[in-house]
C-alpha positions in Angstrom: -5.7 -11.0 -0.9 -6.2 -7.8 -2.4 -9.3 -7.0 -4.5 -8.8 -4.8 -7.6 -11.0 -1.5 -7.4 -13.4 -2.7 -10.2 -13.7 -6.2 -8.5 -12.6 -8.1 -11.5 -9.3 -9.4 -10.1 -7.4 -10.5 -7.1 -3.9 -10.6 -5.8 -2.3 -12.9 -3.3 0.9 -14.2 -2.0 2.2 -17.2 -0.9 5.0 -15.8 1.1 7.4 -16.3 -2.0 5.5 -15.1 -5.2 2.5 -12.7 -6.2 -0.3 -14.1 -8.2 -3.4 -12.5 -10.0 -6.5 -14.3 -10.5 -9.0 -13.1 -13.1 -12.4 -13.3 -11.3 -14.3 -12.6 -14.7 -13.5 -16.2 -15.8 -15.4 -19.4 -14.4 -13.3 -21.5 -11.8 -12.7 -24.2 -14.8 -10.8 -21.6 -17.0 -9.0 -20.0 -14.1 -5.1 -19.9 -14.9 -3.2 -18.0 -12.0 -0.9 -15.3 -13.4 2.5 -15.3 -11.5 3.9 -11.8 -11.2 7.7 -11.5 -11.8 10.0 -10.6 -9.2 11.2 -7.1 -8.9 14.7 -7.6 -7.4 16.9 -10.4 -7.1 15.9 -12.1 -3.9 13.3 -9.5 -2.7 9.7 -10.3 -1.7 6.9 -8.1 -1.8 3.4 -8.1 -0.3 0.7 -6.1 -2.1 -1.4 -4.1 0.6 -3.4 -1.8 -1.6 -4.4 -1.4 -5.2 -4.2 2.1 -6.8 -7.7 3.4 -7.7 -6.7 3.4 -11.3 -5.9 -0.4 -11.1 -2.1 -0.1 -12.4 -0.2 -0.3 -9.4 0.1 -1.9 -5.9 1.1 -0.3 -2.7 3.8 -2.6 -1.2 6.0 -3.7 1.6 9.3 -5.3 0.8 11.1 -7.8 2.5 13.4 -9.5 3.2 16.3 -9.2 2.8 15.5 -5.4 1.6 12.9 -4.3 3.8 10.7 -1.0 3.3 7.5 0.3 1.6 6.9 1.5 -2.1 5.0 0.4 -5.0 5.1 -2.0 -8.0 3.7 -0.9 -11.4 1.7 -3.8 -13.2 2.3 -2.3 -16.5 6.0 -1.8 -16.4 6.9 -4.2 -13.4 9.0 -1.3 -12.3 9.1 -0.4 -8.6 10.0 2.7 -6.1 10.9 2.5 -2.7 9.9 5.2 -0.4 11.7 4.1 2.9 13.9 1.2 4.2 11.8 0.4 7.5 10.2 -2.7 8.0 6.3 -2.4 8.5 5.4 0.7 6.8 2.3 -0.3 5.1 1.2 2.1 2.5 -2.2 3.0 1.0 -3.0 5.0 -2.0 -4.7 8.2 -2.3 -7.5 8.7 -5.1 -5.2 10.2 -7.5 -2.8 6.9 -7.8 0.2 8.9 -7.6 0.5 9.6 -3.7 0.3 7.1 -0.9 0.4 7.4 3.0 2.4 5.2 5.3 3.1 5.4 9.1 6.8 5.5 10.4 7.5 6.0 14.1 5.0 8.4 15.6 4.1 10.0 12.3 2.0 9.5 9.1 3.5 10.7 5.8 2.5 11.2 2.4 4.9 10.5 -0.5 4.8 11.3 -4.2 5.4 8.1 -6.3 6.8 10.5 -9.0 9.9 11.7 -7.1 9.6 9.4 -3.8 9.6 12.7 -1.7 7.6 12.4 1.7 6.3 14.9 3.7 4.7 14.5 7.3 1.0 14.8 7.6 0.7 14.4 11.4 2.5 13.5 14.4 0.8 11.4 17.0 1.3 12.8 20.6 0.5 9.5 22.4 1.6 6.2 20.7 2.5 5.3 17.3 0.0 5.5 14.3 -0.3 2.3 12.2 -2.2 1.2 9.2 -3.3 4.8 7.8 -5.9 4.5 5.0 -7.3 7.3 2.9 -11.2 7.3 2.1 -11.9 6.7 -1.6 -13.1 10.4 -1.8 -9.7 11.6 -0.4 -11.3 13.4 2.4 -10.5 11.4 5.4 -7.5 9.6 6.8 -8.1 6.7 9.1 -5.3 5.3 11.3 -4.9 3.2 14.2 -2.9 4.1 17.5 -2.1 1.3 19.9 -1.9 2.1 23.3 -3.1 -1.0 25.5 -5.9 -1.1 23.1 -6.1 -0.1 19.6 -8.1 3.3 18.9 -9.2 4.1 15.4 -8.3 7.9 14.8 -9.7 10.0 11.9 -8.2 13.2 10.3 -10.0 15.4 8.0 -7.9 16.0 5.1 -9.7 18.9 3.7 -8.5 21.0 6.6 -4.8 20.0 5.6 -2.7 22.4 3.5 
């Protein structure tokens, strides 16, 4: 499940569909909102809700795997890559996401879906990048026998 930024909604998947629940309503008044599919036969899993509450950072799959976003307002989507396991996370501006691919972490702009490399790990592959809500810190995991949590100060990046 993924909580909305204001805590009023919850999204979850049952491996075929994505649902929204309005947590401001009592249980007796709950009616799950099933979100429409975005591509014929393509399933998506929300991993992070944009800070403005209007989009999900998602992974797609199968049959068309990869990472991207889905707009809750327009039901449109964008795909930034076709690599399975690229779990994205939002930056505070709700227009950029970070994701790991191979031994690198990238940031992508959802307006043009262009990505640029933020870092390359020397020893191991970074996974699960997450940007602090103030946008100053990037956390990620590197698995080398045991998983280590790494931190990058984004205020030092150009």
